gemmi code that builds the backbone of each chain (N, CA, C; Angstrom):
import gemmi

chains = {
    "A": [
        ("MET", (137.956, 153.960, 80.153), (136.619, 153.519, 80.618), (137.340, 151.813, 81.066)),
        ("ALA", (136.302, 151.152, 82.245), (136.787, 149.723, 82.346), (136.394, 148.922, 81.024)),
        ("LYS", (135.314, 149.168, 80.540), (134.649, 148.397, 79.409), (135.473, 148.406, 78.404)),
        ("SER", (136.197, 149.101, 77.892), (137.440, 149.106, 76.914), (138.414, 148.165, 77.389)),
        ("THR", (138.790, 148.293, 78.490), (140.266, 147.661, 78.840), (139.736, 145.825, 78.999)),
        ("GLY", (138.154, 145.872, 79.188), (137.893, 144.430, 79.481), (137.735, 143.830, 77.906)),
        ("GLU", (137.207, 144.799, 77.082), (137.057, 144.253, 75.564), (138.420, 143.687, 75.225)),
        ("THR", (139.507, 144.541, 75.312), (140.797, 144.654, 74.726), (141.344, 143.071, 75.154)),
        ("ILE", (141.620, 142.801, 76.615), (141.425, 141.432, 77.212), (141.027, 140.235, 76.363)),
        ("TRP", (139.515, 140.438, 76.274), (138.790, 139.342, 75.564), (139.272, 139.359, 73.947)),
        ("TRP", (139.489, 140.564, 73.417), (139.983, 140.290, 72.131), (141.326, 139.698, 72.022)),
        ("SER", (142.180, 140.324, 72.629), (143.936, 139.451, 72.820), (143.597, 137.993, 72.749)),
        ("LEU", (142.566, 137.541, 73.777), (142.512, 136.133, 74.140), (141.746, 135.474, 72.747)),
        ("PHE", (141.162, 136.050, 72.121), (140.385, 135.841, 70.954), (141.282, 135.389, 69.891)),
        ("ALA", (142.148, 136.614, 69.761), (143.094, 136.334, 68.806), (144.310, 135.569, 69.033)),
        ("ALA", (144.567, 135.300, 70.227), (145.709, 134.193, 70.507), (145.375, 132.609, 70.420)),
        ("GLY", (143.671, 132.617, 70.702), (143.104, 131.176, 70.555), (142.767, 131.187, 68.671)),
        ("GLY", (142.681, 132.047, 68.176), (142.366, 131.911, 66.933), (143.672, 131.501, 66.168)),
        ("VAL", (144.846, 132.038, 66.726), (146.042, 131.441, 66.046), (146.100, 129.877, 66.249)),
        ("VAL", (146.165, 129.680, 67.695), (145.908, 128.311, 68.097), (145.315, 127.193, 67.603)),
        ("ALA", (143.883, 127.909, 67.252), (142.845, 126.970, 66.638), (143.103, 126.666, 65.299)),
        ("ALA", (143.796, 127.530, 64.495), (144.220, 127.381, 63.145), (145.436, 126.504, 62.924)),
        ("LEU", (146.385, 126.762, 63.937), (147.708, 125.889, 63.771), (147.844, 124.695, 64.201)),
        ("LEU", (147.131, 124.526, 65.664), (147.278, 123.240, 65.946), (145.900, 122.285, 66.367)),
        ("ILE", (144.946, 122.857, 66.199), (143.706, 122.051, 66.455), (143.316, 121.099, 65.553)),
        ("PRO", (143.454, 121.463, 64.243), (143.512, 120.115, 62.851), (144.175, 119.267, 63.276)),
        ("ALA", (145.469, 119.452, 63.447), (146.522, 118.380, 63.719), (145.914, 117.769, 64.917)),
        ("LEU", (145.394, 118.301, 66.036), (144.992, 117.378, 67.114), (143.419, 116.590, 66.868)),
        ("ILE", (142.972, 117.237, 65.838), (141.780, 116.531, 65.570), (142.035, 115.457, 64.683)),
        ("LEU", (142.747, 115.569, 63.843), (143.193, 114.726, 62.959), (143.877, 113.118, 63.606)),
        ("THR", (144.776, 113.571, 64.594), (145.532, 112.861, 65.366), (144.828, 112.064, 66.249)),
        ("THR", (143.983, 112.650, 67.224), (142.951, 112.112, 68.403), (141.737, 111.821, 68.178)),
        ("GLY", (141.026, 112.130, 66.727), (139.761, 111.770, 66.542), (139.809, 111.084, 65.421)),
        ("LEU", (140.776, 111.199, 64.479), (140.456, 110.432, 63.204), (141.565, 109.727, 62.926)),
        ("LEU", (142.697, 109.514, 63.404), (143.633, 108.557, 63.120), (143.834, 107.291, 64.328)),
        ("LEU", (143.945, 108.157, 65.504), (144.200, 107.248, 66.616), (143.273, 106.086, 66.605)),
        ("PRO", (141.924, 106.245, 66.417), (140.698, 105.022, 66.588), (141.111, 103.918, 65.548)),
        ("PHE", (141.581, 104.345, 64.329), (141.962, 103.395, 63.452), (143.055, 102.823, 63.573)),
        ("VAL", (144.056, 103.472, 63.951), (145.634, 102.957, 64.388), (145.421, 102.022, 65.414)),
        ("ASP", (144.532, 102.289, 66.441), (144.429, 101.503, 67.783), (143.673, 100.215, 67.715)),
        ("ILE", (142.939, 99.845, 66.658), (142.509, 98.352, 66.059), (143.313, 97.684, 65.066)),
        ("GLY", (144.360, 98.278, 64.852), (145.216, 97.857, 63.625), (144.863, 98.010, 62.192)),
        ("ALA", (143.971, 98.898, 61.921), (143.367, 98.945, 60.613), (144.373, 99.803, 59.552)),
        ("ILE", (145.365, 100.352, 60.043), (146.511, 101.025, 59.298), (147.662, 100.144, 59.283)),
        ("PRO", (148.004, 99.543, 58.160), (149.262, 98.871, 58.121), (150.793, 99.385, 58.566)),
        ("ASN", (151.234, 98.738, 59.226), (152.858, 99.214, 59.521), (152.657, 100.260, 60.667)),
        ("VAL", (151.459, 100.932, 60.994), (151.493, 101.769, 62.165), (151.068, 101.300, 63.376)),
        ("LYS", (152.042, 101.467, 64.510), (151.586, 100.954, 65.777), (150.955, 101.410, 66.378)),
        ("SER", (149.979, 101.376, 67.179), (149.309, 102.234, 67.978), (150.403, 102.674, 69.527)),
        ("PRO", (150.340, 104.048, 69.676), (150.952, 104.319, 71.002), (150.654, 103.550, 72.277)),
        ("GLY", (148.944, 103.209, 72.176), (148.573, 102.490, 73.316), (148.388, 103.488, 74.657)),
        ("PHE", (147.836, 102.957, 75.656), (147.799, 103.823, 77.090), (148.779, 104.722, 77.435)),
        ("VAL", (149.930, 103.517, 77.535), (151.187, 103.932, 78.273), (152.194, 105.039, 77.081)),
        ("GLY", (151.732, 104.609, 75.852), (152.824, 105.906, 74.718), (152.011, 107.104, 75.037)),
        ("LEU", (150.529, 107.209, 74.735), (149.929, 108.203, 74.724), (149.976, 108.903, 76.218)),
        ("PHE", (150.118, 108.399, 77.519), (150.350, 109.015, 78.462), (151.543, 109.621, 78.702)),
        ("ALA", (152.769, 108.792, 78.302), (154.139, 109.708, 78.342), (154.082, 111.030, 77.651)),
        ("LEU", (153.299, 110.845, 76.326), (153.271, 111.956, 75.454), (152.725, 113.409, 76.092)),
        ("ALA", (151.528, 113.093, 76.424), (150.631, 113.998, 77.016), (151.120, 114.712, 78.437)),
        ("PHE", (151.701, 113.997, 79.245), (152.086, 114.469, 80.243), (153.958, 114.448, 80.237)),
        ("SER", (154.389, 114.515, 79.237), (156.003, 114.971, 79.129), (155.476, 116.641, 79.553)),
        ("VAL", (156.549, 117.449, 79.615), (156.473, 118.932, 80.000), (156.032, 119.508, 78.695)),
        ("ILE", (156.754, 118.930, 77.323), (156.297, 119.973, 76.313), (154.371, 119.465, 75.876)),
        ("GLY", (154.246, 118.320, 76.080), (152.585, 117.668, 75.975), (151.956, 118.620, 76.932)),
        ("LYS", (152.426, 118.762, 78.141), (151.558, 119.546, 79.210), (151.251, 121.096, 78.681)),
        ("LEU", (152.503, 121.325, 78.379), (152.349, 122.815, 77.710), (151.467, 122.821, 76.631)),
        ("LEU", (151.938, 122.147, 75.750), (150.845, 122.177, 74.380), (149.301, 121.995, 74.622)),
        ("LEU", (149.349, 121.095, 75.276), (147.758, 120.683, 76.107), (147.017, 121.947, 76.711)),
        ("THR", (147.715, 122.414, 77.645), (147.355, 123.558, 78.197), (146.623, 124.641, 77.524)),
        ("VAL", (147.588, 125.077, 76.354), (147.696, 126.032, 75.353), (146.278, 125.520, 74.461)),
        ("ALA", (146.410, 124.623, 73.974), (145.662, 123.939, 72.791), (143.899, 123.742, 73.249)),
        ("ILE", (144.076, 123.680, 74.755), (142.546, 123.689, 75.484), (142.256, 125.135, 75.478)),
        ("SER", (142.973, 125.567, 76.459), (142.617, 127.125, 76.970), (142.290, 128.317, 75.944)),
        ("LEU", (143.212, 128.431, 75.161), (142.986, 129.777, 74.307), (141.850, 129.484, 73.428)),
        ("PRO", (141.666, 128.412, 72.698), (140.381, 128.166, 71.756), (139.119, 128.181, 72.359)),
        ("LEU", (139.337, 127.934, 73.780), (137.990, 128.075, 74.543), (137.500, 129.672, 74.596)),
        ("PHE", (138.238, 130.619, 74.619), (138.365, 132.002, 74.709), (137.953, 132.343, 73.492)),
        ("HIS", (138.823, 132.000, 72.198), (138.237, 132.160, 70.952), (137.084, 131.870, 70.515)),
        ("CYS", (136.487, 130.803, 70.673), (134.984, 130.129, 70.699), (134.071, 131.429, 71.535)),
        ("ALA", (134.399, 131.410, 72.755), (133.242, 132.366, 73.519), (133.299, 133.551, 72.809)),
        ("HIS", (134.358, 134.347, 72.732), (134.337, 135.603, 71.717), (133.319, 135.464, 70.618)),
        ("ARG", (133.551, 134.630, 69.958), (132.974, 134.560, 68.362), (131.172, 134.558, 68.836)),
        ("ILE", (130.938, 133.336, 69.606), (129.786, 133.401, 70.164), (129.100, 134.525, 70.666)),
        ("VAL", (129.828, 135.145, 71.521), (129.055, 136.380, 72.348), (128.965, 137.491, 71.223)),
        ("HIS", (129.793, 137.695, 70.335), (129.544, 138.827, 69.036), (128.548, 138.367, 68.255)),
        ("THR", (128.458, 137.014, 67.991), (127.693, 136.694, 66.788), (126.045, 136.534, 67.245)),
        ("SER", (125.807, 136.189, 68.502), (124.307, 135.905, 69.154), (124.101, 137.138, 69.290)),
        ("LYS", (125.067, 138.406, 69.121), (124.291, 139.927, 68.896), (123.723, 139.999, 67.729)),
        ("ASP", (124.686, 139.519, 66.606), (124.206, 139.819, 65.420), (123.085, 139.195, 64.867)),
        ("LEU", (122.766, 137.981, 65.529), (121.733, 137.264, 65.750), (120.198, 137.748, 66.142)),
        ("GLY", (120.380, 138.721, 66.819), (119.356, 139.602, 67.584), (118.942, 139.359, 68.806)),
        ("LEU", (120.107, 138.847, 69.591), (120.169, 138.225, 71.057), (120.650, 139.607, 71.784)),
        ("HIS", (120.001, 140.805, 71.644), (120.787, 141.761, 72.364), (120.438, 141.860, 73.714)),
        ("ALA", (119.161, 141.352, 74.171), (118.317, 141.384, 75.381), (119.094, 140.358, 76.618)),
        ("ALA", (119.473, 139.521, 75.883), (120.188, 138.317, 76.529), (121.808, 138.620, 76.520)),
        ("HIS", (122.382, 139.640, 75.917), (124.056, 140.082, 75.722), (124.515, 139.644, 77.056)),
        ("THR", (124.377, 140.484, 78.063), (125.287, 140.241, 79.356), (125.298, 138.894, 79.650)),
        ("LEU", (124.015, 138.136, 79.743), (123.879, 136.663, 80.075), (124.771, 135.916, 79.072)),
        ("ILE", (124.636, 135.841, 78.110), (125.565, 134.978, 76.960), (127.217, 135.430, 77.344)),
        ("ALA", (127.428, 136.550, 77.672), (128.884, 136.900, 77.634), (129.333, 136.158, 78.917)),
        ("VAL", (128.613, 136.442, 80.057), (128.897, 135.949, 81.494), (128.934, 134.155, 81.249)),
        ("LEU", (128.089, 133.875, 80.532), (128.113, 132.358, 80.404), (129.358, 131.512, 79.734)),
        ("PHE", (129.768, 132.474, 78.537), (130.463, 131.500, 77.782), (132.134, 132.137, 78.307)),
        ("TYR", (131.959, 133.734, 78.372), (133.453, 134.107, 78.789), (133.688, 133.284, 80.519)),
        ("GLY", (132.508, 133.144, 81.074), (132.780, 132.395, 82.418), (133.187, 130.940, 81.869)),
        ("GLY", (132.572, 130.502, 80.998), (132.819, 128.829, 80.795), (133.997, 128.721, 80.284)),
        ("ALA", (134.887, 129.675, 79.517), (135.997, 129.686, 79.108), (137.081, 129.741, 80.146)),
        ("ILE", (136.771, 130.464, 81.399), (137.739, 130.527, 82.394), (137.676, 129.274, 83.082)),
        ("VAL", (136.504, 129.011, 83.394), (136.389, 127.541, 84.289), (137.112, 126.584, 83.644)),
        ("GLY", (136.591, 126.419, 82.220), (137.521, 125.313, 81.456), (138.928, 125.316, 81.135)),
        ("THR", (139.494, 126.372, 81.357), (140.993, 126.679, 81.537), (141.282, 126.381, 83.048)),
        ("GLY", (140.605, 126.993, 83.842), (140.766, 126.252, 85.511), (141.159, 125.048, 85.560)),
        ("PHE", (139.836, 124.301, 85.236), (139.780, 122.661, 85.163), (141.053, 122.180, 84.192)),
        ("ALA", (141.438, 122.725, 83.192), (142.522, 122.189, 82.359), (143.824, 122.261, 82.975)),
        ("VAL", (143.860, 123.320, 83.777), (145.163, 123.601, 84.415), (145.224, 122.614, 85.554)),
        ("TRP", (144.163, 122.122, 86.150), (144.125, 121.585, 87.401), (144.350, 120.032, 86.776)),
        ("VAL", (143.825, 119.587, 85.836), (143.928, 118.304, 85.089), (145.191, 117.939, 84.902)),
        ("ILE", (145.872, 119.022, 83.853), (147.099, 118.614, 83.255), (148.357, 118.683, 84.382)),
        ("TRP", (148.550, 119.713, 85.464), (149.422, 119.998, 85.815), (149.379, 119.657, 87.490)),
        ("LEU", (148.321, 119.464, 88.168), (147.900, 119.312, 89.513), (147.659, 117.720, 89.831)),
        ("PHE", (146.327, 117.680, 89.441), (145.669, 116.205, 89.580), (146.533, 115.126, 89.427)),
        ("GLN", (146.639, 114.308, 90.539), (147.522, 113.234, 90.906), (146.565, 111.944, 91.220)),
        ("PRO", (146.080, 110.989, 90.275), (144.994, 110.234, 90.766), (145.755, 109.368, 91.880)),
        ("VAL", (145.075, 108.679, 92.786), (145.451, 107.663, 93.682), (145.598, 106.387, 93.316)),
        ("SER", (145.204, 106.018, 92.277), (145.123, 104.781, 91.882), (146.436, 104.615, 90.918)),
        ("SER", (146.949, 105.544, 90.205), (148.278, 105.473, 89.558), (149.551, 105.571, 89.988)),
    ],
    "B": [
        ("MET", (120.006, 157.962, 79.496), (120.836, 158.035, 78.434), (119.563, 157.320, 77.250)),
        ("PRO", (119.868, 158.106, 76.325), (118.651, 157.452, 75.188), (119.141, 156.296, 74.874)),
        ("LYS", (118.189, 155.248, 74.324), (118.438, 154.210, 73.842), (119.071, 154.453, 72.132)),
        ("PRO", (120.111, 153.599, 71.840), (120.663, 153.834, 70.641), (119.359, 153.318, 69.667)),
        ("TYR", (119.571, 153.659, 68.553), (118.542, 153.178, 67.495), (118.870, 151.634, 67.005)),
        ("MET", (117.903, 150.888, 67.013), (118.397, 149.525, 66.373), (117.480, 148.992, 65.544)),
        ("ARG", (117.848, 148.821, 64.302), (117.077, 148.362, 63.262), (116.519, 147.001, 63.495)),
        ("LYS", (115.296, 146.857, 62.991), (114.754, 145.431, 63.474), (115.236, 144.578, 62.167)),
        ("MET", (116.216, 143.558, 62.493), (116.531, 142.551, 61.478), (115.767, 141.344, 61.581)),
        ("PRO", (115.542, 140.401, 60.953), (114.856, 138.990, 61.158), (116.554, 138.263, 61.346)),
        ("ALA", (116.153, 137.260, 62.085), (117.233, 136.494, 62.566), (117.972, 135.714, 61.351)),
        ("THR", (117.351, 135.881, 60.285), (117.843, 134.967, 59.187), (118.356, 135.826, 57.930)),
        ("TRP", (118.968, 136.695, 58.247), (119.596, 138.030, 57.570), (120.749, 137.503, 56.776)),
        ("TRP", (121.326, 136.511, 57.622), (122.644, 135.845, 56.951), (122.431, 135.026, 55.910)),
        ("LEU", (120.947, 134.519, 55.688), (120.781, 133.501, 54.619), (120.618, 134.168, 53.077)),
        ("THR", (120.491, 135.816, 53.425), (120.050, 136.509, 51.878), (121.217, 136.817, 51.046)),
        ("LYS", (122.424, 136.988, 51.525), (123.663, 136.781, 50.715), (124.790, 136.167, 50.889)),
        ("ARG", (125.152, 135.395, 50.044), (126.224, 134.342, 49.902), (127.462, 134.808, 50.772)),
        ("ALA", (127.732, 136.146, 50.893), (128.920, 136.862, 51.684), (128.660, 136.330, 53.207)),
        ("TYR", (127.239, 136.950, 53.268), (126.664, 136.672, 54.751), (126.859, 135.444, 55.409)),
        ("PHE", (126.345, 134.435, 54.426), (126.317, 133.181, 54.700), (127.850, 132.535, 55.084)),
        ("TRP", (128.552, 132.732, 54.096), (129.945, 132.207, 54.772), (130.756, 132.746, 55.697)),
        ("PHE", (130.183, 134.117, 56.193), (130.630, 134.872, 57.109), (129.947, 134.067, 58.505)),
        ("MET", (128.586, 133.818, 58.350), (128.175, 132.939, 59.638), (128.975, 131.305, 59.788)),
        ("MET", (129.053, 130.910, 58.510), (129.432, 129.885, 58.731), (131.228, 129.758, 59.490)),
        ("ARG", (132.086, 130.687, 58.977), (133.116, 131.178, 59.797), (132.887, 131.320, 61.345)),
        ("GLU", (131.810, 131.934, 61.912), (131.304, 132.059, 63.157), (131.135, 130.851, 63.567)),
        ("LEU", (130.559, 129.854, 63.011), (129.992, 128.917, 63.407), (131.116, 127.317, 63.538)),
        ("THR", (132.314, 127.962, 62.891), (133.377, 127.272, 63.069), (133.934, 126.940, 64.680)),
        ("ALA", (133.444, 128.251, 65.305), (133.954, 128.147, 66.729), (133.054, 127.208, 67.484)),
        ("VAL", (132.077, 127.118, 67.052), (131.354, 126.118, 68.310), (132.014, 124.885, 67.855)),
        ("PHE", (132.605, 124.375, 66.771), (132.978, 122.840, 66.778), (134.304, 122.978, 67.259)),
        ("VAL", (135.393, 123.973, 67.229), (136.477, 124.281, 67.667), (136.290, 124.045, 69.306)),
        ("GLY", (135.083, 124.626, 69.819), (134.885, 124.705, 71.440), (134.484, 123.538, 71.594)),
        ("ALA", (133.583, 122.625, 71.042), (133.118, 121.581, 71.594), (134.582, 120.528, 71.454)),
        ("TYR", (135.550, 120.469, 70.400), (136.365, 119.406, 70.078), (137.559, 120.070, 71.802)),
        ("CYS", (137.434, 121.192, 72.005), (138.474, 121.666, 73.229), (138.049, 120.754, 74.140)),
        ("VAL", (136.590, 120.701, 74.881), (135.869, 120.217, 75.746), (135.934, 118.580, 75.968)),
        ("LEU", (136.062, 117.989, 74.631), (136.289, 116.875, 74.552), (137.598, 116.287, 74.576)),
        ("LEU", (138.781, 117.241, 74.492), (140.022, 116.870, 74.457), (140.418, 116.992, 75.574)),
        ("LEU", (139.737, 117.929, 76.526), (139.970, 117.976, 78.089), (139.506, 116.884, 78.789)),
        ("VAL", (138.423, 116.277, 78.368), (137.793, 115.221, 79.061), (138.888, 114.052, 78.730)),
        ("LEU", (139.106, 113.881, 77.539), (140.112, 112.677, 76.792), (141.324, 112.657, 77.727)),
        ("VAL", (141.969, 114.046, 78.159), (143.072, 114.252, 78.780), (142.955, 113.795, 80.451)),
        ("TRP", (141.677, 114.102, 80.824), (141.344, 113.932, 82.163), (141.202, 112.360, 82.500)),
        ("LYS", (140.599, 111.904, 81.678), (140.509, 110.490, 81.844), (141.830, 109.723, 81.598)),
        ("LEU", (142.582, 110.222, 80.400), (144.010, 109.459, 80.199), (144.856, 109.603, 81.309)),
        ("LYS", (144.644, 110.720, 82.643), (145.272, 110.776, 83.646), (144.890, 110.186, 84.770)),
        ("GLN", (143.645, 109.589, 84.773), (142.765, 108.889, 85.821), (143.434, 107.420, 85.825)),
        ("GLY", (143.752, 106.956, 84.280), (144.838, 105.983, 84.098), (144.053, 104.779, 83.269)),
        ("SER", (144.834, 103.671, 83.004), (144.176, 102.829, 81.902), (142.580, 102.277, 82.088)),
        ("PRO", (142.220, 101.908, 83.494), (140.667, 101.405, 83.071), (139.747, 102.732, 82.971)),
        ("ALA", (140.100, 103.808, 83.394), (139.207, 105.009, 82.787), (139.412, 105.337, 81.522)),
        ("PHE", (140.463, 105.233, 80.850), (140.979, 105.663, 79.629), (140.256, 104.468, 78.360)),
        ("GLY", (140.230, 103.306, 78.833), (139.594, 102.116, 77.893), (138.137, 102.661, 77.337)),
        ("PRO", (137.350, 103.203, 77.968), (135.891, 103.689, 77.475), (135.906, 104.761, 76.389)),
        ("VAL", (136.964, 105.462, 76.990), (137.087, 106.553, 75.934), (137.748, 106.250, 74.760)),
        ("MET", (138.665, 105.422, 74.537), (139.063, 104.842, 73.568), (137.719, 103.893, 72.685)),
        ("ASP", (137.242, 103.314, 73.352), (136.011, 102.511, 72.698), (135.005, 103.635, 72.048)),
        ("TRP", (134.816, 104.657, 72.723), (133.872, 105.567, 72.067), (134.404, 106.450, 70.956)),
        ("LEU", (136.009, 106.620, 71.034), (136.379, 107.310, 69.820), (136.198, 106.359, 68.611)),
        ("GLN", (136.092, 104.979, 68.722), (136.051, 104.061, 67.650), (134.398, 104.353, 67.338)),
        ("THR", (133.506, 104.882, 67.500), (132.342, 105.005, 67.376), (131.882, 105.497, 66.202)),
        ("PRO", (130.892, 105.468, 65.266), (130.426, 106.463, 64.238), (130.324, 107.662, 64.362)),
        ("TRP", (129.612, 107.993, 65.841), (129.171, 109.087, 66.114), (130.589, 110.140, 66.441)),
        ("SER", (131.532, 109.286, 67.174), (132.633, 110.103, 67.301), (133.448, 110.502, 66.143)),
        ("ILE", (133.717, 109.507, 65.169), (134.297, 109.627, 63.593), (133.528, 110.637, 62.989)),
        ("GLY", (132.175, 110.650, 62.830), (131.508, 111.526, 62.403), (131.785, 113.282, 62.873)),
        ("PHE", (131.391, 113.205, 64.210), (132.072, 114.593, 64.880), (133.457, 115.371, 64.699)),
        ("HIS", (134.257, 114.422, 64.589), (135.739, 114.690, 64.239), (135.808, 115.057, 63.012)),
        ("PHE", (135.164, 114.593, 62.123), (135.699, 114.854, 60.735), (134.761, 116.272, 60.540)),
        ("ILE", (133.415, 116.481, 60.801), (132.831, 117.837, 60.641), (133.771, 118.900, 61.587)),
        ("ALA", (134.252, 118.337, 62.624), (134.989, 119.387, 63.466), (136.443, 119.757, 62.750)),
        ("LEU", (136.894, 118.692, 61.999), (138.275, 119.136, 61.072), (138.077, 119.967, 60.138)),
        ("VAL", (136.952, 119.865, 59.444), (136.267, 120.765, 58.219), (136.096, 122.098, 58.723)),
        ("ALA", (135.569, 121.867, 59.704), (135.276, 123.261, 60.558), (136.597, 124.110, 60.807)),
        ("ALA", (137.696, 123.397, 61.541), (138.718, 123.912, 61.878), (139.597, 124.346, 60.668)),
        ("LEU", (139.749, 123.351, 59.699), (140.350, 123.879, 58.499), (139.818, 125.048, 57.820)),
        ("TYR", (138.378, 125.292, 57.808), (138.005, 126.499, 57.038), (138.316, 127.829, 57.960)),
        ("HIS", (138.281, 127.480, 59.325), (138.668, 128.413, 60.368), (139.893, 129.277, 59.952)),
        ("ALA", (140.961, 127.939, 59.874), (142.529, 128.547, 59.329), (142.607, 129.041, 57.947)),
        ("LEU", (141.739, 128.422, 57.231), (141.769, 129.264, 55.644), (141.264, 130.872, 55.827)),
        ("THR", (140.123, 131.265, 56.580), (139.914, 132.568, 56.850), (140.427, 133.581, 57.949)),
        ("TRP", (141.505, 132.754, 58.735), (142.645, 133.080, 59.691), (143.379, 133.492, 59.055)),
        ("PHE", (144.201, 132.539, 57.913), (145.529, 132.906, 57.341), (145.157, 134.175, 56.383)),
        ("ALA", (143.988, 134.056, 55.882), (143.683, 134.846, 54.560), (143.533, 136.343, 55.163)),
        ("LEU", (143.222, 136.259, 56.487), (142.862, 137.883, 56.948), (144.533, 138.406, 57.388)),
        ("LEU", (145.661, 137.383, 57.539), (146.451, 137.977, 58.230), (147.247, 139.392, 57.397)),
        ("PRO", (147.509, 139.179, 56.375), (148.106, 140.244, 55.530), (147.603, 141.431, 55.911)),
        ("LYS", (146.178, 141.498, 56.152), (145.552, 142.887, 56.689), (145.666, 143.271, 58.025)),
        ("VAL", (146.534, 142.505, 58.788), (146.672, 142.721, 60.078), (148.059, 142.997, 60.312)),
        ("ILE", (148.708, 141.970, 59.713), (150.415, 142.398, 59.684), (151.158, 142.693, 58.334)),
        ("VAL", (151.864, 143.939, 58.332), (152.443, 144.465, 57.054), (153.750, 143.908, 57.472)),
        ("ILE", (154.614, 143.280, 56.800), (155.968, 143.212, 56.806), (156.732, 143.922, 55.729)),
        ("ARG", (157.552, 144.733, 55.668), (158.390, 145.175, 55.156), (159.795, 144.962, 54.799)),
        ("VAL", (160.221, 144.644, 53.366), (161.347, 144.044, 53.216), (161.916, 145.122, 52.333)),
        ("GLY", (162.865, 146.179, 53.408), (163.473, 147.465, 52.760), (162.037, 148.510, 52.355)),
        ("GLU", (162.221, 148.748, 50.948), (161.070, 149.889, 50.692), (159.996, 148.869, 50.358)),
        ("GLU", (160.021, 147.618, 49.769), (158.596, 146.701, 49.332), (158.061, 146.071, 50.434)),
        ("LYS", (156.610, 146.178, 49.873), (155.717, 145.477, 51.273), (155.826, 143.795, 50.950)),
        ("LEU", (156.280, 143.129, 51.930), (156.241, 141.659, 51.450), (154.793, 141.175, 50.926)),
        ("PRO", (154.752, 140.358, 49.880), (153.458, 140.113, 49.192), (152.818, 139.139, 50.093)),
        ("PRO", (151.262, 139.738, 50.228), (150.398, 138.931, 50.935), (150.440, 137.269, 51.087)),
        ("ILE", (150.784, 136.920, 49.557), (150.673, 135.410, 49.592), (151.830, 134.732, 50.185)),
        ("LEU", (152.891, 135.532, 50.454), (154.110, 134.806, 50.907), (153.775, 134.607, 52.355)),
        ("LEU", (153.164, 135.566, 53.067), (152.663, 135.528, 54.616), (151.749, 134.414, 54.738)),
        ("VAL", (150.883, 134.239, 53.793), (149.644, 133.352, 53.947), (150.356, 132.078, 53.473)),
        ("GLY", (151.416, 131.852, 52.640), (151.848, 130.563, 52.235), (152.974, 130.215, 53.655)),
        ("ALA", (153.543, 131.274, 54.170), (154.531, 130.677, 55.229), (153.885, 130.305, 56.249)),
        ("HIS", (152.348, 130.735, 56.634), (151.497, 130.198, 57.725), (151.067, 128.782, 57.415)),
        ("TRP", (150.819, 128.328, 56.072), (150.480, 127.183, 55.507), (151.253, 126.258, 55.947)),
        ("LEU", (152.541, 126.608, 55.386), (154.092, 126.022, 55.883), (154.003, 125.742, 57.122)),
        ("LEU", (154.180, 126.649, 57.997), (154.078, 126.136, 59.490), (152.975, 125.252, 59.853)),
        ("TRP", (151.768, 125.500, 59.462), (150.647, 124.519, 59.873), (151.041, 123.135, 59.440)),
        ("ALA", (151.437, 122.797, 57.926), (151.897, 121.699, 57.672), (152.876, 120.678, 58.432)),
        ("ILE", (154.137, 121.626, 58.694), (154.864, 121.446, 59.609), (154.517, 120.819, 61.170)),
        ("VAL", (153.646, 121.622, 61.840), (152.955, 121.317, 62.991), (152.287, 119.978, 62.910)),
        ("THR", (151.186, 119.712, 61.858), (150.520, 118.719, 61.608), (151.258, 117.460, 61.156)),
        ("ALA", (152.130, 117.667, 60.308), (153.178, 116.303, 60.102), (154.053, 116.001, 61.322)),
        ("GLY", (154.330, 116.897, 62.066), (155.044, 116.961, 63.465), (154.355, 115.990, 64.255)),
        ("LEU", (153.078, 116.329, 64.719), (152.471, 115.830, 65.565), (152.035, 114.370, 65.113)),
        ("VAL", (151.595, 114.400, 63.946), (151.323, 112.981, 63.604), (152.774, 112.018, 64.111)),
        ("TRP", (153.601, 112.627, 63.335), (155.140, 111.571, 63.369), (155.111, 111.470, 64.709)),
        ("ILE", (155.371, 112.645, 65.698), (155.525, 111.782, 67.260), (154.407, 111.059, 67.696)),
        ("VAL", (153.318, 111.049, 67.345), (152.467, 110.251, 68.101), (152.135, 108.812, 67.726)),
        ("PHE", (152.511, 108.698, 66.252), (152.681, 107.166, 65.685), (153.949, 106.861, 65.242)),
        ("PHE", (154.767, 107.401, 64.787), (155.682, 106.868, 63.989), (157.209, 106.763, 64.855)),
        ("LYS", (157.244, 107.651, 66.016), (158.564, 107.859, 66.925), (158.641, 106.610, 67.838)),
    ],
}
model = gemmi.Model(1)
for chain_id, residues in chains.items():
    chain = gemmi.Chain(chain_id)
    for i, (resn, *xyz) in enumerate(residues, 1):
        res = gemmi.Residue()
        res.name, res.seqid = resn, gemmi.SeqId(i, " ")
        for name, pos in zip(("N", "CA", "C"), xyz):
            atom = gemmi.Atom()
            atom.name, atom.element = name, gemmi.Element(name[0])
            atom.pos, atom.b_iso = gemmi.Position(*pos), 0.0
            res.add_atom(atom)
        chain.add_residue(res)
    model.add_chain(chain)
structure = gemmi.Structure()
structure.add_model(model)
structure.setup_entities()
């Protein structure tokens, strides 16, 4: 049945996203959200901020691009899967299809935008 | 087709037992993980636009709102990692000869990998 094939795909993306969310996301949150803001104002002695140039070079190196693509896209599917299933557990049966379309759709759009930003987008000014 | 029977449940069922509460907290971690990924996407987008576009992003990262969000998101992501790694021995069974690999080794190996990834990223961004 088409439905079970669909479920397998969403579940595989959920599982892959779960691995990335466990292994990679804490490190990224720590680096970008909790260390970078303090390092950037020189609040941590002997640690120099990579600055715009350093961050740009890291993020858009080949490994950086691959890492960011994986780190942004897969957890979006992981997140969507959990929200879609837990909303059912919270009694939102009537809106199930709408919620599924909204969140899985959002993850697809997010992945598309991430791929475009990371691999294709070339700003005219830079 | 007959409609499947659905028992009516109050939406607050998960507050009735400790185990249900922690199940819901685990599910809630996904909301923070998803929100962070969207934020990271915006960050990368602004970074690629160039220095003038990235400046305000860096300023925002230094606000208490941002620090507070990232702190909660880190706690959520760590709880996700804790529950995810703890479930692995139920999904993956590795046999060494006749013996089953003890679950603690599998979970420990993943935390070791986690530590290497985390230390590696911090080193590359700030110390290289």
